[in-house]
C-alpha positions as CSV (number, residue, x, y, z in Angstrom):
1,X,93.8,71.2,76.3
2,X,96.6,69.1,78.1
3,X,96.8,69.9,82.0
4,X,100.4,71.3,81.1
5,X,99.5,73.8,78.3
6,X,96.7,75.0,81.3
7,X,99.3,75.6,83.9
8,X,101.9,77.1,81.2
9,X,105.0,76.3,80.5
10,X,106.6,76.6,83.9
11,X,105.8,74.0,86.8
12,X,106.4,75.1,90.9
13,X,106.1,73.4,94.0
14,X,102.9,76.3,94.3
15,X,99.9,73.4,93.8
16,X,97.5,76.7,94.0
17,X,95.5,75.2,96.9
18,X,95.5,76.5,100.4
19,X,94.6,72.7,101.6
20,X,97.7,70.8,99.9
21,X,101.2,70.8,101.0
22,X,104.2,69.5,98.5
23,X,107.5,68.1,99.9
24,X,110.8,67.2,98.4
25,X,112.5,64.6,100.0
26,X,115.3,63.6,97.6
27,X,113.6,62.0,94.4
28,X,109.9,61.2,96.4
29,X,107.4,64.0,96.2
30,X,105.4,64.1,99.3
31,X,101.4,66.3,98.6
32,X,100.1,66.2,101.7
33,X,96.0,67.0,102.1
34,X,96.0,69.6,105.0
35,X,93.0,71.2,106.0
36,X,92.3,70.1,108.9
37,X,89.7,73.0,110.0
38,X,87.0,71.7,107.1
39,X,88.4,67.2,107.6
40,X,90.4,67.8,104.5
41,X,87.6,68.0,102.3
42,X,88.7,68.8,98.7
43,X,88.1,71.8,97.2
44,X,88.1,72.2,93.8
45,X,91.5,74.0,93.7
46,X,92.6,71.1,95.9
47,X,91.6,68.0,93.6
48,X,92.9,69.9,90.5
49,X,96.2,70.5,92.9
50,X,96.7,66.9,93.4
51,X,96.6,67.0,89.4
52,X,99.5,70.0,89.6
53,X,101.0,67.4,92.1
54,X,101.2,64.5,89.4
55,X,102.2,66.9,86.5
56,X,105.4,68.0,88.4
57,X,106.9,64.7,89.5
58,X,106.5,63.8,85.7
59,X,108.0,66.6,84.5
60,X,110.6,67.9,87.3
61,X,114.2,65.5,86.6
62,X,114.6,66.0,90.3
63,X,111.6,64.0,91.0
64,X,110.6,60.4,90.1
65,X,107.7,59.8,92.1
66,X,104.7,61.2,94.5
67,X,103.4,60.6,97.9
68,X,100.3,61.5,98.6
69,X,99.2,61.7,102.4
70,X,96.6,63.0,104.7
71,X,96.8,65.0,108.6
72,X,95.5,63.8,111.5
73,X,92.9,60.9,111.7
74,X,91.5,61.9,108.0
75,X,93.3,61.1,104.6
76,X,90.5,62.8,102.5
77,X,86.4,62.5,102.6
78,X,85.6,63.4,99.6
79,X,84.1,66.7,98.0
80,X,83.5,70.0,100.0
81,X,79.8,69.5,100.2
82,X,79.2,73.1,101.7
83,X,80.9,74.8,98.3
84,X,84.1,76.1,100.6
85,X,87.2,77.5,99.3
86,X,91.0,78.2,100.9
87,X,93.0,81.1,100.8
88,X,95.4,80.3,98.2
89,X,93.1,78.5,96.3
90,X,94.0,79.5,92.0
91,X,92.2,77.1,90.4
92,X,92.2,78.1,86.4
93,X,88.8,79.3,84.6
94,X,86.9,77.2,82.7
95,X,88.2,73.6,83.5
96,X,84.9,72.4,84.6
97,X,85.2,68.4,85.1
98,X,88.5,68.7,84.1
99,X,89.7,69.8,87.9
100,X,89.4,65.7,88.8
101,X,92.2,63.7,89.2
102,X,91.0,60.3,89.2
103,X,92.7,59.8,86.1
104,X,95.7,61.6,86.3
105,X,96.8,59.8,88.8
106,X,95.9,56.8,87.3
107,X,98.2,57.4,84.2
108,X,101.0,58.4,85.8
109,X,104.3,57.4,84.3
110,X,105.4,58.3,87.8
111,X,105.0,55.8,90.3
112,X,101.7,57.3,92.7
113,X,101.7,55.9,95.8
114,X,98.4,56.9,98.7
115,X,99.8,56.1,102.8
116,X,95.9,56.1,103.6
117,X,96.5,57.7,107.6
118,X,92.4,57.6,108.1
119,X,89.5,58.4,107.0
120,X,89.3,57.6,103.4
121,X,86.1,58.0,101.7
122,X,84.6,59.5,98.4
123,X,86.9,60.9,96.0
124,X,89.5,60.5,98.7
125,X,88.9,56.6,98.0
126,X,88.8,56.8,94.4
127,X,93.0,58.8,95.1
128,X,94.1,55.7,96.8
129,X,92.7,53.5,94.7
130,X,93.8,55.2,91.4
131,X,97.6,55.2,92.9
132,X,99.9,52.3,91.9
133,X,99.6,51.0,95.6
134,X,98.0,52.3,98.1
135,X,98.8,51.3,102.1
136,X,96.6,51.9,105.0
137,X,96.6,52.4,108.5
138,X,95.3,50.0,110.4
139,X,93.3,52.9,111.8
140,X,92.0,53.9,108.8
141,X,88.0,53.8,107.8
142,X,86.4,53.3,104.1
143,X,83.1,54.2,102.7
144,X,81.4,54.8,99.2
145,X,78.7,57.4,100.1
146,X,78.0,59.2,96.7
147,X,74.6,57.5,96.7
148,X,73.5,59.3,100.0
149,X,73.5,62.2,98.8
150,X,71.8,61.1,95.6
151,X,75.6,61.1,93.2
152,X,75.3,58.3,90.1
153,X,79.1,58.2,90.5
154,X,80.9,57.2,87.3
155,X,84.1,56.9,88.3
156,X,83.2,54.3,91.4
157,X,80.9,52.2,88.8
158,X,83.7,51.6,86.5
159,X,86.8,51.2,89.0
160,X,85.5,49.8,91.7
161,X,84.3,46.4,90.1
162,X,88.0,45.9,88.4
163,X,89.3,46.1,92.1
164,X,86.8,43.9,93.7
165,X,84.7,42.3,91.2
166,X,81.0,43.7,91.1
167,X,79.3,41.7,93.4
168,X,81.7,43.3,95.7
169,X,81.2,46.9,94.3
170,X,77.6,46.4,94.3
171,X,77.7,46.2,98.2
172,X,79.8,48.8,98.9
173,X,78.2,51.3,96.6
174,X,74.4,50.7,96.7
175,X,74.8,49.8,101.1
176,X,77.4,52.9,101.8
177,X,78.7,51.0,104.6
178,X,81.6,51.3,106.4
179,X,84.5,49.2,106.3
180,X,87.8,49.3,108.0
181,X,91.5,48.8,107.0
182,X,91.5,44.9,107.4
183,X,88.6,44.2,105.3
184,X,89.7,46.7,102.7
185,X,92.9,44.5,101.9
186,X,91.2,41.5,102.1
187,X,88.4,43.1,99.3
188,X,91.3,44.4,97.3
189,X,90.3,48.1,97.4
190,X,94.2,48.4,99.0
191,X,96.5,46.9,98.9
192,X,98.7,46.8,102.0
193,X,98.1,47.5,105.3
194,X,100.6,49.3,108.1
195,X,101.0,50.1,111.6
196,X,99.7,53.7,112.0
197,X,103.0,54.8,113.4
198,X,105.2,53.0,110.2
199,X,102.6,54.4,108.2
200,X,104.9,56.8,106.3
201,X,108.6,54.4,106.1
202,X,105.9,52.3,104.4
203,X,105.2,54.3,101.8
204,X,108.5,55.5,101.2
205,X,109.2,51.8,101.2
206,X,106.9,51.3,98.6
207,X,107.5,54.4,96.5
208,X,111.2,52.9,96.5
209,X,110.5,49.4,95.2
210,X,108.2,50.8,92.2
211,X,111.4,52.9,91.3
212,X,113.6,50.1,91.1
213,X,111.7,48.9,87.7
214,X,112.6,49.8,84.3
215,X,110.3,52.6,83.6
216,X,109.6,52.3,80.0
217,X,108.5,48.7,80.8
218,X,106.3,49.6,83.8
219,X,104.8,52.2,81.5
220,X,103.4,49.3,79.1
221,X,102.4,46.6,81.9
222,X,100.2,50.1,83.5
223,X,98.6,50.6,80.1
224,X,97.6,47.3,80.1
225,X,96.1,47.1,83.6
226,X,94.3,50.1,83.0
227,X,92.8,48.6,80.2
228,X,90.6,45.9,82.7
229,X,89.0,49.3,83.9
230,X,84.9,50.0,82.3
231,X,83.5,52.7,80.5
232,X,83.3,55.7,82.8
233,X,79.9,57.1,81.9
234,X,80.6,60.4,82.9
235,X,77.4,61.6,80.6
236,X,74.6,60.3,82.9
237,X,77.1,61.4,85.9
238,X,77.3,64.8,85.3
239,X,74.4,65.0,83.5
240,X,72.1,64.2,86.1
241,X,74.2,66.1,88.6
242,X,73.3,69.2,86.5
243,X,69.2,68.4,87.2
244,X,69.2,66.0,89.9
245,X,66.2,66.8,92.6
246,X,67.9,63.8,94.5
247,X,71.5,65.7,94.3
248,X,70.0,68.7,95.7
249,X,68.2,66.7,98.5
250,X,71.0,64.8,99.4
251,X,72.7,67.5,99.9
252,X,70.6,70.1,101.8
253,X,69.9,66.4,104.5
254,X,73.8,66.5,104.6
255,X,74.2,70.3,105.7
256,X,71.1,70.1,108.0
257,X,72.4,66.7,109.3
258,X,68.8,64.8,108.8
259,X,68.0,62.2,106.8
260,X,67.2,62.7,102.5
261,X,63.2,62.4,102.0
262,X,64.0,59.7,100.0
263,X,64.7,57.3,103.2
264,X,61.4,55.2,104.3
265,X,59.8,56.5,107.6
266,X,60.8,52.7,108.7
267,X,64.1,52.8,108.6
268,X,66.4,53.6,111.6
269,X,67.7,56.8,111.0
270,X,72.0,56.9,110.5
271,X,72.4,60.4,111.5
């Protein structure tokens, strides 16, 4: 079942997620990740709300493009590992893994721009990477932390090498190290860097640049570009998540602010 059928025939500006805001600026829709008490961590409803935002700009005749950004010094750190929800969350039942927005962002016919205002990692970095253009504040910092929690992320394994090459993808995924906006630009994780105070204007400029291109031809080019991504082995990823003792230990360690048990005793703590 497609997202349009899942949400019914009537699209509204309510994304069904307490941590997201949708605002209109002419033909541009702004989706703002705004959950400061949880440092903008995604609830399942927020992930699905991003899919709703993509669907909205693809079906509303008054909208032509989507810009995704965050608040404060955080874009998005990924999913909420504490499993918390927010008032206003409205998630349809039975979605399962279909809640994730990454392919909807990648395949959107309407341009999607990410304005990365700060900390960007995990699912937040996938949102930025799958956008047509990702512009980062010069204060932004990045990380691929999934293996620190015991998560064999199939989306990163398929998508990151297409952006940065296998060797760099191996480095970023296996080390889970932090890197800044300048390195992210140099590696090809994002495509533009803006002074922090100019980020909103830079995102609007990028959206308007893309909107000057022919929509049907642009859709064909996007399809051909997206064929460069590898197979997303979700069977291994989600099968492992259902049974993995490493995942349980990784989550416990994160919540208890300690190193997981698999870290050798002579490796200095990063906590």
